[in-house]
N, CA, C and O atoms as a GROMACS GRO file, in nm:
protein
  584
    1MET      N    1   2.591   2.355  -6.454
    1MET     CA    2   2.532   2.272  -6.552
    1MET      C    3   2.472   2.165  -6.497
    1MET      O    4   2.349   2.162  -6.497
    2ARG      N    5   2.533   2.075  -6.451
    2ARG     CA    6   2.488   1.969  -6.401
    2ARG      C    7   2.346   1.976  -6.328
    2ARG      O    8   2.242   1.920  -6.363
    3VAL      N    9   2.364   2.047  -6.236
    3VAL     CA   10   2.244   2.098  -6.163
    3VAL      C   11   2.114   2.141  -6.235
    3VAL      O   12   2.009   2.114  -6.178
    4LEU      N   13   2.109   2.203  -6.350
    4LEU     CA   14   2.026   2.238  -6.467
    4LEU      C   15   1.988   2.122  -6.498
    4LEU      O   16   1.873   2.093  -6.464
    5ASN      N   17   2.058   2.031  -6.562
    5ASN     CA   18   2.007   1.907  -6.608
    5ASN      C   19   1.949   1.805  -6.493
    5ASN      O   20   1.864   1.727  -6.536
    6LEU      N   21   1.976   1.796  -6.379
    6LEU     CA   22   1.890   1.735  -6.307
    6LEU      C   23   1.780   1.799  -6.278
    6LEU      O   24   1.689   1.717  -6.273
    7LEU      N   25   1.733   1.937  -6.251
    7LEU     CA   26   1.656   1.952  -6.223
    7LEU      C   27   1.545   1.963  -6.359
    7LEU      O   28   1.423   1.960  -6.343
    8ARG      N   29   1.606   1.977  -6.484
    8ARG     CA   30   1.514   1.919  -6.603
    8ARG      C   31   1.441   1.813  -6.572
    8ARG      O   32   1.319   1.797  -6.559
    9GLY      N   33   1.551   1.728  -6.557
    9GLY     CA   34   1.500   1.567  -6.542
    9GLY      C   35   1.408   1.562  -6.444
    9GLY      O   36   1.309   1.493  -6.469
   10VAL      N   37   1.414   1.618  -6.336
   10VAL     CA   38   1.305   1.601  -6.191
   10VAL      C   39   1.236   1.646  -6.245
   10VAL      O   40   1.160   1.550  -6.261
   11THR      N   41   1.161   1.774  -6.327
   11THR     CA   42   1.076   1.802  -6.393
   11THR      C   43   0.973   1.743  -6.503
   11THR      O   44   0.853   1.767  -6.514
   12ILE      N   45   1.051   1.664  -6.577
   12ILE     CA   46   1.006   1.588  -6.657
   12ILE      C   47   0.937   1.493  -6.620
   12ILE      O   48   0.826   1.466  -6.667
   13VAL      N   49   1.013   1.409  -6.502
   13VAL     CA   50   0.926   1.295  -6.461
   13VAL      C   51   0.812   1.326  -6.347
   13VAL      O   52   0.714   1.255  -6.328
   14VAL      N   53   0.839   1.428  -6.286
   14VAL     CA   54   0.725   1.468  -6.268
   14VAL      C   55   0.597   1.512  -6.342
   14VAL      O   56   0.489   1.459  -6.316
   15LEU      N   57   0.604   1.556  -6.384
   15LEU     CA   58   0.509   1.588  -6.517
   15LEU      C   59   0.471   1.514  -6.566
   15LEU      O   60   0.361   1.550  -6.608
   16ILE      N   61   0.506   1.364  -6.608
   16ILE     CA   62   0.498   1.232  -6.631
   16ILE      C   63   0.377   1.161  -6.537
   16ILE      O   64   0.256   1.151  -6.556
   17ALA      N   65   0.448   1.125  -6.448
   17ALA     CA   66   0.449   1.075  -6.342
   17ALA      C   67   0.319   1.139  -6.249
   17ALA      O   68   0.258   1.061  -6.177
   18LEU      N   69   0.287   1.256  -6.254
   18LEU     CA   70   0.199   1.321  -6.135
   18LEU      C   71   0.042   1.311  -6.228
   18LEU      O   72  -0.060   1.294  -6.162
   19PRO      N   73   0.034   1.320  -6.356
   19PRO     CA   74  -0.108   1.254  -6.374
   19PRO      C   75  -0.162   1.066  -6.371
   19PRO      O   76  -0.280   1.034  -6.384
   20LEU      N   77  -0.086   0.997  -6.358
   20LEU     CA   78  -0.062   0.877  -6.359
   20LEU      C   79  -0.097   0.860  -6.171
   20LEU      O   80  -0.194   0.797  -6.129
   21ALA      N   81  -0.006   0.924  -6.089
   21ALA     CA   82  -0.040   0.914  -5.979
   21ALA      C   83  -0.172   0.964  -5.903
   21ALA      O   84  -0.230   0.902  -5.813
   22LEU      N   85  -0.214   1.103  -5.963
   22LEU     CA   86  -0.334   1.110  -5.950
   22LEU      C   87  -0.464   1.040  -6.002
   22LEU      O   88  -0.574   1.066  -5.953
   23GLY      N   89  -0.445   0.943  -6.110
   23GLY     CA   90  -0.550   0.863  -6.128
   23GLY      C   91  -0.649   0.950  -6.213
   23GLY      O   92  -0.641   1.071  -6.236
   24PRO      N   93  -0.745   0.864  -6.255
   24PRO     CA   94  -0.891   0.959  -6.356
   24PRO      C   95  -0.964   1.026  -6.243
   24PRO      O   96  -1.067   1.085  -6.278
   25SER      N   97  -0.933   1.031  -6.107
   25SER     CA   98  -1.010   1.128  -6.030
   25SER      C   99  -0.973   1.299  -6.028
   25SER      O  100  -1.041   1.396  -5.994
   26ALA      N  101  -0.832   1.285  -6.080
   26ALA     CA  102  -0.810   1.417  -6.099
   26ALA      C  103  -0.884   1.476  -6.216
   26ALA      O  104  -0.916   1.594  -6.204
   27TYR      N  105  -0.907   1.435  -6.291
   27TYR     CA  106  -1.022   1.468  -6.427
   27TYR      C  107  -1.148   1.476  -6.402
   27TYR      O  108  -1.209   1.535  -6.491
   28ALA      N  109  -1.225   1.430  -6.296
   28ALA     CA  110  -1.350   1.400  -6.228
   28ALA      C  111  -1.428   1.556  -6.239
   28ALA      O  112  -1.365   1.662  -6.231
   29GLY      N  113  -1.533   1.549  -6.254
   29GLY     CA  114  -1.624   1.672  -6.293
   29GLY      C  115  -1.705   1.698  -6.158
   29GLY      O  116  -1.700   1.632  -6.054
   30SER      N  117  -1.775   1.802  -6.183
   30SER     CA  118  -1.884   1.812  -6.081
   30SER      C  119  -2.016   1.884  -6.123
   30SER      O  120  -1.996   1.978  -6.200
   31GLY      N  121  -2.149   1.861  -6.088
   31GLY     CA  122  -2.243   1.910  -6.130
   31GLY      C  123  -2.349   1.944  -6.048
   31GLY      O  124  -2.311   1.921  -5.933
   32SER      N  125  -2.472   1.989  -6.047
   32SER     CA  126  -2.585   1.998  -5.973
   32SER      C  127  -2.667   1.893  -5.987
   32SER      O  128  -2.674   1.816  -6.082
   33ILE      N  129  -2.749   1.895  -5.855
   33ILE     CA  130  -2.830   1.769  -5.913
   33ILE      C  131  -2.935   1.806  -5.796
   33ILE      O  132  -2.894   1.865  -5.696
   34SER      N  133  -3.089   1.764  -5.812
   34SER     CA  134  -3.193   1.798  -5.746
   34SER      C  135  -3.295   1.669  -5.783
   34SER      O  136  -3.323   1.626  -5.894
   35LEU      N  137  -3.340   1.622  -5.650
   35LEU     CA  138  -3.423   1.495  -5.623
   35LEU      C  139  -3.547   1.550  -5.541
   35LEU      O  140  -3.552   1.634  -5.451
   36THR      N  141  -3.633   1.483  -5.596
   36THR     CA  142  -3.782   1.460  -5.480
   36THR      C  143  -3.823   1.331  -5.468
   36THR      O  144  -3.844   1.255  -5.563
   37VAL      N  145  -3.834   1.305  -5.352
   37VAL     CA  146  -3.790   1.216  -5.285
   37VAL      C  147  -3.931   1.179  -5.226
   37VAL      O  148  -3.967   1.276  -5.161
   38TYR      N  149  -4.038   1.066  -5.221
   38TYR     CA  150  -4.183   1.064  -5.178
   38TYR      C  151  -4.132   0.904  -5.078
   38TYR      O  152  -4.097   0.807  -5.145
   39LYS      N  153  -4.134   0.893  -4.932
   39LYS     CA  154  -4.115   0.786  -4.886
   39LYS      C  155  -4.217   0.753  -4.761
   39LYS      O  156  -4.262   0.840  -4.686
   40GLY      N  157  -4.243   0.627  -4.754
   40GLY     CA  158  -4.370   0.602  -4.718
   40GLY      C  159  -4.386   0.480  -4.651
   40GLY      O  160  -4.362   0.385  -4.726
   41GLY      N  161  -4.420   0.447  -4.535
   41GLY     CA  162  -4.429   0.271  -4.489
   41GLY      C  163  -4.449   0.247  -4.321
   41GLY      O  164  -4.443   0.347  -4.250
   42TRP      N  165  -4.462   0.170  -4.283
   42TRP     CA  166  -4.484   0.114  -4.167
   42TRP      C  167  -4.347   0.004  -4.144
   42TRP      O  168  -4.324  -0.087  -4.223
   43PHE      N  169  -4.267   0.030  -4.025
   43PHE     CA  170  -4.138  -0.101  -4.036
   43PHE      C  171  -4.058  -0.111  -4.177
   43PHE      O  172  -3.938  -0.087  -4.196
   44ILE      N  173  -4.160  -0.155  -4.275
   44ILE     CA  174  -4.108  -0.168  -4.408
   44ILE      C  175  -4.093  -0.045  -4.488
   44ILE      O  176  -4.173   0.031  -4.434
   45GLY      N  177  -4.045   0.010  -4.573
   45GLY     CA  178  -4.102   0.119  -4.649
   45GLY      C  179  -4.031   0.148  -4.763
   45GLY      O  180  -3.911   0.120  -4.765
   46ALA      N  181  -4.091   0.206  -4.873
   46ALA     CA  182  -4.037   0.241  -4.978
   46ALA      C  183  -4.042   0.399  -5.047
   46ALA      O  184  -4.122   0.481  -5.001
   47SER      N  185  -3.978   0.426  -5.128
   47SER     CA  186  -3.953   0.548  -5.178
   47SER      C  187  -3.904   0.553  -5.294
   47SER      O  188  -3.834   0.463  -5.341
   48GLY      N  189  -3.944   0.689  -5.370
   48GLY     CA  190  -3.934   0.678  -5.517
   48GLY      C  191  -3.957   0.820  -5.557
   48GLY      O  192  -4.009   0.904  -5.484
   49GLY      N  193  -3.923   0.836  -5.656
   49GLY     CA  194  -3.931   0.990  -5.702
   49GLY      C  195  -3.869   1.032  -5.842
   49GLY      O  196  -3.876   0.948  -5.931
   50SER      N  197  -3.809   1.152  -5.870
   50SER     CA  198  -3.774   1.185  -5.941
   50SER      C  199  -3.635   1.274  -5.938
   50SER      O  200  -3.581   1.290  -5.829
   51GLY      N  201  -3.570   1.339  -6.065
   51GLY     CA  202  -3.476   1.414  -6.011
   51GLY      C  203  -3.404   1.499  -6.170
   51GLY      O  204  -3.441   1.477  -6.285
   52ARG      N  205  -3.318   1.576  -6.136
   52ARG     CA  206  -3.278   1.628  -6.229
   52ARG      C  207  -3.096   1.637  -6.226
   52ARG      O  208  -3.052   1.691  -6.124
   53LEU      N  209  -3.020   1.602  -6.299
   53LEU     CA  210  -2.882   1.665  -6.292
   53LEU      C  211  -2.833   1.720  -6.388
   53LEU      O  212  -2.873   1.685  -6.499
   54VAL      N  213  -2.742   1.812  -6.376
   54VAL     CA  214  -2.701   1.919  -6.470
   54VAL      C  215  -2.533   1.904  -6.509
   54VAL      O  216  -2.462   1.938  -6.415
   55PHE      N  217  -2.493   1.880  -6.575
   55PHE     CA  218  -2.357   1.799  -6.581
   55PHE      C  219  -2.263   1.873  -6.724
   55PHE      O  220  -2.268   1.818  -6.834
   56ARG      N  221  -2.202   1.969  -6.708
   56ARG     CA  222  -2.126   1.998  -6.828
   56ARG      C  223  -2.184   2.061  -6.917
   56ARG      O  224  -2.144   2.056  -7.034
   57GLY      N  225  -2.285   2.128  -6.881
   57GLY     CA  226  -2.426   2.227  -6.925
   57GLY      C  227  -2.527   2.166  -6.988
   57GLY      O  228  -2.627   2.230  -7.021
   58ARG      N  229  -2.513   2.031  -7.014
   58ARG     CA  230  -2.658   1.925  -7.009
   58ARG      C  231  -2.762   1.911  -6.899
   58ARG      O  232  -2.708   1.923  -6.789
   59ALA      N  233  -2.855   1.896  -6.894
   59ALA     CA  234  -2.968   1.853  -6.882
   59ALA      C  235  -3.012   1.691  -6.837
   59ALA      O  236  -3.070   1.633  -6.929
   60TYR      N  237  -2.999   1.629  -6.742
   60TYR     CA  238  -3.057   1.448  -6.707
   60TYR      C  239  -3.120   1.436  -6.669
   60TYR      O  240  -3.121   1.501  -6.565
   61ARG      N  241  -3.262   1.338  -6.697
   61ARG     CA  242  -3.370   1.335  -6.562
   61ARG      C  243  -3.344   1.204  -6.492
   61ARG      O  244  -3.300   1.109  -6.556
   62LEU      N  245  -3.368   1.197  -6.376
   62LEU     CA  246  -3.318   1.089  -6.306
   62LEU      C  247  -3.451   1.004  -6.274
   62LEU      O  248  -3.566   1.038  -6.300
   63GLY      N  249  -3.409   0.890  -6.211
   63GLY     CA  250  -3.541   0.833  -6.129
   63GLY      C  251  -3.491   0.801  -5.995
   63GLY      O  252  -3.371   0.794  -5.968
   64VAL      N  253  -3.553   0.789  -5.941
   64VAL     CA  254  -3.531   0.752  -5.767
   64VAL      C  255  -3.641   0.637  -5.721
   64VAL      O  256  -3.762   0.634  -5.747
   65GLY      N  257  -3.564   0.544  -5.645
   65GLY     CA  258  -3.596   0.476  -5.574
   65GLY      C  259  -3.538   0.404  -5.469
   65GLY      O  260  -3.416   0.383  -5.468
   66GLY      N  261  -3.626   0.356  -5.363
   66GLY     CA  262  -3.544   0.270  -5.297
   66GLY      C  263  -3.633   0.197  -5.147
   66GLY      O  264  -3.755   0.211  -5.138
   67ILE      N  265  -3.565   0.132  -5.054
   67ILE     CA  266  -3.642   0.055  -4.955
   67ILE      C  267  -3.591   0.063  -4.847
   67ILE      O  268  -3.472   0.038  -4.828
   68ASN      N  269  -3.688   0.107  -4.739
   68ASN     CA  270  -3.588   0.143  -4.607
   68ASN      C  271  -3.682   0.034  -4.494
   68ASN      O  272  -3.801   0.002  -4.487
   69TYR      N  273  -3.552  -0.004  -4.408
   69TYR     CA  274  -3.649  -0.105  -4.337
   69TYR      C  275  -3.556  -0.080  -4.170
   69TYR      O  276  -3.438  -0.046  -4.164
   70GLY      N  277  -3.636  -0.106  -4.061
   70GLY     CA  278  -3.591  -0.038  -3.940
   70GLY      C  279  -3.737   0.007  -3.851
   70GLY      O  280  -3.851  -0.036  -3.865
   71LEU      N  281  -3.692   0.093  -3.773
   71LEU     CA  282  -3.798   0.144  -3.705
   71LEU      C  283  -3.871   0.234  -3.837
   71LEU      O  284  -3.768   0.262  -3.898
   72LEU      N  285  -3.965   0.285  -3.905
   72LEU     CA  286  -4.019   0.365  -3.951
   72LEU      C  287  -4.172   0.366  -3.935
   72LEU      O  288  -4.235   0.272  -3.887
   73PHE      N  289  -4.224   0.478  -3.978
   73PHE     CA  290  -4.370   0.551  -3.930
   73PHE      C  291  -4.401   0.661  -3.993
   73PHE      O  292  -4.378   0.774  -3.949
   74GLY      N  293  -4.463   0.632  -4.114
   74GLY     CA  294  -4.515   0.778  -4.183
   74GLY      C  295  -4.495   0.803  -4.313
   74GLY      O  296  -4.435   0.711  -4.370
   75GLY      N  297  -4.528   0.908  -4.390
   75GLY     CA  298  -4.488   0.929  -4.517
   75GLY      C  299  -4.456   1.067  -4.534
   75GLY      O  300  -4.506   1.156  -4.465
   76SER      N  301  -4.359   1.091  -4.641
   76SER     CA  302  -4.285   1.228  -4.623
   76SER      C  303  -4.257   1.236  -4.753
   76SER      O  304  -4.234   1.136  -4.821
   77LYS      N  305  -4.257   1.408  -4.818
   77LYS     CA  306  -4.214   1.424  -4.917
   77LYS      C  307  -4.067   1.486  -4.883
   77LYS      O  308  -4.050   1.535  -4.771
   78THR      N  309  -3.950   1.485  -4.990
   78THR     CA  310  -3.814   1.529  -4.949
   78THR      C  311  -3.783   1.609  -5.100
   78THR      O  312  -3.795   1.558  -5.211
   79GLU      N  313  -3.747   1.724  -5.074
   79GLU     CA  314  -3.712   1.771  -5.208
   79GLU      C  315  -3.532   1.817  -5.143
   79GLU      O  316  -3.490   1.876  -5.044
   80LEU      N  317  -3.482   1.765  -5.235
   80LEU     CA  318  -3.308   1.798  -5.206
   80LEU      C  319  -3.292   1.830  -5.334
   80LEU      O  320  -3.346   1.794  -5.438
   81HIS      N  321  -3.161   1.943  -5.293
   81HIS     CA  322  -3.091   2.029  -5.402
   81HIS      C  323  -2.941   2.014  -5.336
   81HIS      O  324  -2.919   2.026  -5.216
   82GLY      N  325  -2.833   1.981  -5.448
   82GLY     CA  326  -2.687   2.013  -5.393
   82GLY      C  327  -2.598   1.982  -5.528
   82GLY      O  328  -2.631   2.003  -5.644
   83ARG      N  329  -2.457   1.915  -5.470
   83ARG     CA  330  -2.378   1.958  -5.566
   83ARG      C  331  -2.369   1.764  -5.580
   83ARG      O  332  -2.428   1.693  -5.498
   84VAL      N  333  -2.295   1.712  -5.681
   84VAL     CA  334  -2.247   1.630  -5.738
   84VAL      C  335  -2.110   1.575  -5.780
   84VAL      O  336  -2.092   1.583  -5.901
   85SER      N  337  -2.045   1.540  -5.736
   85SER     CA  338  -1.878   1.519  -5.747
   85SER      C  339  -1.783   1.417  -5.747
   85SER      O  340  -1.800   1.328  -5.664
   86ASN      N  341  -1.660   1.409  -5.843
   86ASN     CA  342  -1.600   1.298  -5.846
   86ASN      C  343  -1.673   1.201  -5.942
   86ASN      O  344  -1.706   1.085  -5.918
   87ILE      N  345  -1.694   1.277  -6.065
   87ILE     CA  346  -1.785   1.187  -6.170
   87ILE      C  347  -1.717   1.220  -6.310
   87ILE      O  348  -1.670   1.333  -6.319
   88GLN      N  349  -1.707   1.140  -6.415
   88GLN     CA  350  -1.637   1.118  -6.508
   88GLN      C  351  -1.752   1.180  -6.633
   88GLN      O  352  -1.718   1.279  -6.698
   89ARG      N  353  -1.870   1.121  -6.653
   89ARG     CA  354  -1.981   1.101  -6.699
   89ARG      C  355  -2.116   1.127  -6.633
   89ARG      O  356  -2.128   1.115  -6.511
   90ALA      N  357  -2.201   1.157  -6.698
   90ALA     CA  358  -2.331   1.177  -6.624
   90ALA      C  359  -2.373   1.036  -6.586
   90ALA      O  360  -2.418   1.015  -6.474
   91SER      N  361  -2.359   0.936  -6.679
   91SER     CA  362  -2.387   0.811  -6.588
   91SER      C  363  -2.328   0.762  -6.488
   91SER      O  364  -2.370   0.654  -6.446
   92ASP      N  365  -2.244   0.812  -6.438
   92ASP     CA  366  -2.145   0.776  -6.312
   92ASP      C  367  -2.243   0.820  -6.175
   92ASP      O  368  -2.203   0.821  -6.059
   93VAL      N  369  -2.359   0.849  -6.215
   93VAL     CA  370  -2.477   0.917  -6.111
   93VAL      C  371  -2.533   0.810  -6.041
   93VAL      O  372  -2.551   0.797  -5.920
   94ALA      N  373  -2.563   0.721  -6.152
   94ALA     CA  374  -2.602   0.584  -6.150
   94ALA      C  375  -2.608   0.504  -6.053
   94ALA      O  376  -2.556   0.413  -6.118
   95GLY      N  377  -2.623   0.462  -5.964
   95GLY     CA  378  -2.606   0.322  -5.903
   95GLY      C  379  -2.705   0.314  -5.738
   95GLY      O  380  -2.812   0.367  -5.710
   96VAL      N  381  -2.652   0.262  -5.689
   96VAL     CA  382  -2.733   0.232  -5.559
   96VAL      C  383  -2.601   0.332  -5.392
   96VAL      O  384  -2.486   0.312  -5.352
   97TYR      N  385  -2.695   0.414  -5.358
   97TYR     CA  386  -2.645   0.497  -5.237
   97TYR      C  387  -2.715   0.402  -5.069
   97TYR      O  388  -2.813   0.333  -5.042
   98ALA      N  389  -2.619   0.444  -5.013
   98ALA     CA  390  -2.672   0.335  -4.889
   98ALA      C  391  -2.648   0.451  -4.783
   98ALA      O  392  -2.556   0.533  -4.781
   99ALA      N  393  -2.746   0.438  -4.701
   99ALA     CA  394  -2.751   0.512  -4.559
   99ALA      C  395  -2.804   0.449  -4.453
   99ALA      O  396  -2.871   0.345  -4.459
  100ALA      N  397  -2.769   0.521  -4.337
  100ALA     CA  398  -2.803   0.459  -4.173
  100ALA      C  399  -2.850   0.598  -4.107
  100ALA      O  400  -2.774   0.694  -4.096
  101GLY      N  401  -2.959   0.596  -4.071
  101GLY     CA  402  -3.010   0.750  -3.992
  101GLY      C  403  -3.138   0.726  -3.907
  101GLY      O  404  -3.203   0.622  -3.890
  102ALA      N  405  -3.158   0.860  -3.857
  102ALA     CA  406  -3.266   0.852  -3.768
  102ALA      C  407  -3.303   0.991  -3.801
  102ALA      O  408  -3.224   1.076  -3.840
  103GLY      N  409  -3.434   1.007  -3.782
  103GLY     CA  410  -3.526   1.174  -3.767
  103GLY      C  411  -3.663   1.153  -3.702
  103GLY      O  412  -3.714   1.051  -3.656
  104LEU      N  413  -3.714   1.294  -3.713
  104LEU     CA  414  -3.853   1.279  -3.703
  104LEU      C  415  -3.891   1.433  -3.776
  104LEU      O  416  -3.839   1.542  -3.754
  105ALA      N  417  -4.005   1.395  -3.871
  105ALA     CA  418  -4.024   1.521  -3.904
  105ALA      C  419  -4.231   1.542  -3.901
  105ALA      O  420  -4.322   1.469  -3.941
  106VAL      N  421  -4.229   1.648  -3.848
  106VAL     CA  422  -4.392   1.674  -3.798
  106VAL      C  423  -4.384   1.786  -3.877
  106VAL      O  424  -4.296   1.868  -3.855
  107GLY      N  425  -4.460   1.802  -3.965
  107GLY     CA  426  -4.465   1.883  -4.048
  107GLY      C  427  -4.378   1.934  -4.138
  107GLY      O  428  -4.370   1.873  -4.244
  108ARG      N  429  -4.295   2.049  -4.119
  108ARG     CA  430  -4.185   2.043  -4.229
  108ARG      C  431  -4.042   2.067  -4.097
  108ARG      O  432  -4.032   2.118  -3.985
  109GLY      N  433  -3.953   1.996  -4.192
  109GLY     CA  434  -3.820   1.948  -4.129
  109GLY      C  435  -3.695   1.991  -4.226
  109GLY      O  436  -3.728   2.041  -4.334
  110VAL      N  437  -3.597   1.982  -4.207
  110VAL     CA  438  -3.495   2.001  -4.274
  110VAL      C  439  -3.384   1.909  -4.258
  110VAL      O  440  -3.352   1.879  -4.143
  111ARG      N  441  -3.322   1.858  -4.359
  111ARG     CA  442  -3.283   1.741  -4.426
  111ARG      C  443  -3.141   1.796  -4.494
  111ARG      O  444  -3.141   1.893  -4.570
  112ALA      N  445  -3.006   1.716  -4.455
  112ALA     CA  446  -2.891   1.698  -4.496
  112ALA      C  447  -2.789   1.580  -4.519
  112ALA      O  448  -2.780   1.510  -4.418
  113ILE      N  449  -2.718   1.542  -4.613
  113ILE     CA  450  -2.663   1.429  -4.619
  113ILE      C  451  -2.590   1.427  -4.726
  113ILE      O  452  -2.609   1.496  -4.826
  114VAL      N  453  -2.487   1.333  -4.707
  114VAL     CA  454  -2.367   1.317  -4.816
  114VAL      C  455  -2.366   1.168  -4.834
  114VAL      O  456  -2.359   1.092  -4.738
  115LEU      N  457  -2.373   1.125  -4.963
  115LEU     CA  458  -2.400   1.002  -5.036
  115LEU      C  459  -2.290   0.966  -5.114
  115LEU      O  460  -2.239   1.062  -5.170
  116THR      N  461  -2.227   0.838  -5.140
  116THR     CA  462  -2.168   0.785  -5.217
  116THR      C  463  -2.230   0.662  -5.279
  116THR      O  464  -2.311   0.591  -5.220
  117ASN      N  465  -2.187   0.643  -5.400
  117ASN     CA  466  -2.238   0.544  -5.478
  117ASN      C  467  -2.091   0.462  -5.519
  117ASN      O  468  -1.981   0.503  -5.482
  118GLN      N  469  -2.113   0.334  -5.607
  118GLN     CA  470  -1.992   0.232  -5.642
  118GLN      C  471  -1.900   0.286  -5.757
  118GLN      O  472  -1.795   0.238  -5.800
  119ASN      N  473  -1.961   0.387  -5.790
  119ASN     CA  474  -1.900   0.456  -5.881
  119ASN      C  475  -1.803   0.571  -5.838
  119ASN      O  476  -1.730   0.614  -5.928
  120GLY      N  477  -1.798   0.599  -5.777
  120GLY     CA  478  -1.711   0.680  -5.648
  120GLY      C  479  -1.811   0.840  -5.668
  120GLY      O  480  -1.774   0.917  -5.580
  121ALA      N  481  -1.890   0.887  -5.732
  121ALA     CA  482  -1.996   0.961  -5.698
  121ALA      C  483  -2.019   1.017  -5.577
  121ALA      O  484  -2.054   0.940  -5.488
  122VAL      N  485  -2.006   1.149  -5.547
  122VAL     CA  486  -2.072   1.177  -5.417
  122VAL      C  487  -2.161   1.286  -5.407
  122VAL      O  488  -2.132   1.394  -5.459
  123LEU      N  489  -2.294   1.262  -5.330
  123LEU     CA  490  -2.370   1.349  -5.347
  123LEU      C  491  -2.388   1.448  -5.216
  123LEU      O  492  -2.416   1.403  -5.104
  124GLU      N  493  -2.372   1.557  -5.238
  124GLU     CA  494  -2.409   1.635  -5.149
  124GLU      C  495  -2.505   1.734  -5.105
  124GLU      O  496  -2.504   1.852  -5.141
  125LEU      N  497  -2.608   1.668  -5.005
  125LEU     CA  498  -2.748   1.709  -5.038
  125LEU      C  499  -2.803   1.797  -4.941
  125LEU      O  500  -2.795   1.760  -4.823
  126THR      N  501  -2.862   1.918  -4.969
  126THR     CA  502  -2.966   1.956  -4.829
  126THR      C  503  -3.088   1.988  -4.894
  126THR      O  504  -3.094   1.994  -5.017
  127GLY      N  505  -3.192   2.011  -4.817
  127GLY     CA  506  -3.338   2.016  -4.828
  127GLY      C  507  -3.423   1.994  -4.727
  127GLY      O  508  -3.388   1.980  -4.610
  128ARG      N  509  -3.563   1.988  -4.779
  128ARG     CA  510  -3.652   2.005  -4.679
  128ARG      C  511  -3.831   1.894  -4.714
  128ARG      O  512  -3.908   1.867  -4.807
  129GLN      N  513  -3.815   1.870  -4.588
  129GLN     CA  514  -3.893   1.736  -4.567
  129GLN      C  515  -4.033   1.795  -4.532
  129GLN      O  516  -4.056   1.883  -4.450
  130VAL      N  517  -4.114   1.732  -4.604
  130VAL     CA  518  -4.260   1.742  -4.546
  130VAL      C  519  -4.319   1.639  -4.536
  130VAL      O  520  -4.305   1.547  -4.616
  131GLY      N  521  -4.416   1.635  -4.408
  131GLY     CA  522  -4.472   1.515  -4.368
  131GLY      C  523  -4.478   1.485  -4.248
  131GLY      O  524  -4.451   1.567  -4.161
  132LEU      N  525  -4.516   1.361  -4.220
  132LEU     CA  526  -4.526   1.327  -4.056
  132LEU      C  527  -4.475   1.177  -4.088
  132LEU      O  528  -4.534   1.081  -4.138
  133MET      N  529  -4.281   1.200  -4.018
  133MET     CA  530  -4.220   1.066  -4.050
  133MET      C  531  -4.126   1.069  -3.953
  133MET      O  532  -4.044   1.159  -3.932
  134ALA      N  533  -4.148   0.915  -3.867
  134ALA     CA  534  -4.035   0.872  -3.750
  134ALA      C  535  -3.961   0.776  -3.810
  134ALA      O  536  -4.036   0.682  -3.840
  135ASN      N  537  -3.864   0.757  -3.838
  135ASN     CA  538  -3.753   0.671  -3.835
  135ASN      C  539  -3.607   0.658  -3.778
  135ASN      O  540  -3.535   0.754  -3.751
  136ALA      N  541  -3.576   0.534  -3.765
  136ALA     CA  542  -3.448   0.487  -3.730
  136ALA      C  543  -3.399   0.380  -3.798
  136ALA      O  544  -3.376   0.272  -3.744
  137ASP      N  545  -3.378   0.411  -3.942
  137ASP     CA  546  -3.365   0.272  -4.017
  137ASP      C  547  -3.256   0.268  -4.119
  137ASP      O  548  -3.163   0.349  -4.112
  138LEU      N  549  -3.261   0.186  -4.206
  138LEU     CA  550  -3.140   0.150  -4.308
  138LEU      C  551  -3.223   0.194  -4.425
  138LEU      O  552  -3.342   0.169  -4.443
  139SER      N  553  -3.121   0.284  -4.526
  139SER     CA  554  -3.252   0.252  -4.586
  139SER      C  555  -3.097   0.249  -4.721
  139SER      O  556  -2.976   0.268  -4.703
  140GLY      N  557  -3.189   0.212  -4.867
  140GLY     CA  558  -3.122   0.213  -4.977
  140GLY      C  559  -3.184   0.298  -5.095
  140GLY      O  560  -3.304   0.297  -5.119
  141LEU      N  561  -3.099   0.365  -5.160
  141LEU     CA  562  -3.120   0.465  -5.258
  141LEU      C  563  -3.050   0.444  -5.377
  141LEU      O  564  -2.928   0.438  -5.393
  142ALA      N  565  -3.180   0.431  -5.492
  142ALA     CA  566  -3.130   0.375  -5.622
  142ALA      C  567  -3.174   0.496  -5.720
  142ALA      O  568  -3.290   0.536  -5.729
  143ILE      N  569  -3.059   0.549  -5.795
  143ILE     CA  570  -3.082   0.676  -5.895
  143ILE      C  571  -3.021   0.607  -6.046
  143ILE      O  572  -2.906   0.569  -6.068
  144THR      N  573  -3.136   0.605  -6.136
  144THR     CA  574  -3.105   0.586  -6.297
  144THR      C  575  -3.141   0.684  -6.356
  144THR      O  576  -3.235   0.756  -6.323
  145MET      N  577  -3.062   0.697  -6.459
  145MET     CA  578  -3.092   0.774  -6.576
  145MET      C  579  -3.228   0.726  -6.674
  145MET      O  580  -3.246   0.619  -6.732
  146LYS      N  581  -3.292   0.818  -6.667
  146LYS     CA  582  -3.387   0.824  -6.782
  146LYS      C  583  -3.382   0.825  -6.936
  146LYS      O  584  -3.486   0.832  -7.001
   0.00000   0.00000   0.00000
C-alpha cells in the first residue's frame, strides 16, 4: 500500500512538473514556407521578395528584404521551400534572420540553409538559385507578415 501511494504521488508530481519544465516550446507548432528572394549587388547588396507560410491550415503572405555586405558580385533569384518549426503563432515567423556564407552560382545552383530568428522560429529551407552570383558575405534577412 505504501509503495502504491508513493508511486501515485510521483506520477502526480511528474504530470504537473513536466509541462512546466518543457515550457512553451513543448506546444510549438510547425508549418510549410516558400520564399522567392531576388538578390543583387557589388560589395554591398540588397535582397527582396515575397513568400507564403501555411500554418495550422491557413495561408499567410510574407514580405522578404535584407542587406548583404562582404565580397559580393552579381544578381540572382532564389526559390526556397521548406519547413518552419518552433512557432506558437504565424507571427513568430516575422523577424530578422542572420547568416554568413559563401557560394558561386553560374546559371543554376542549389541552396540549403537553416536559419533562426529572435522568436525562436527555425527555418529549414532548400531550393534553387538562378543567376550569376559570387559571394562570401554576411547577410541579414528580414521576414514580415503582409
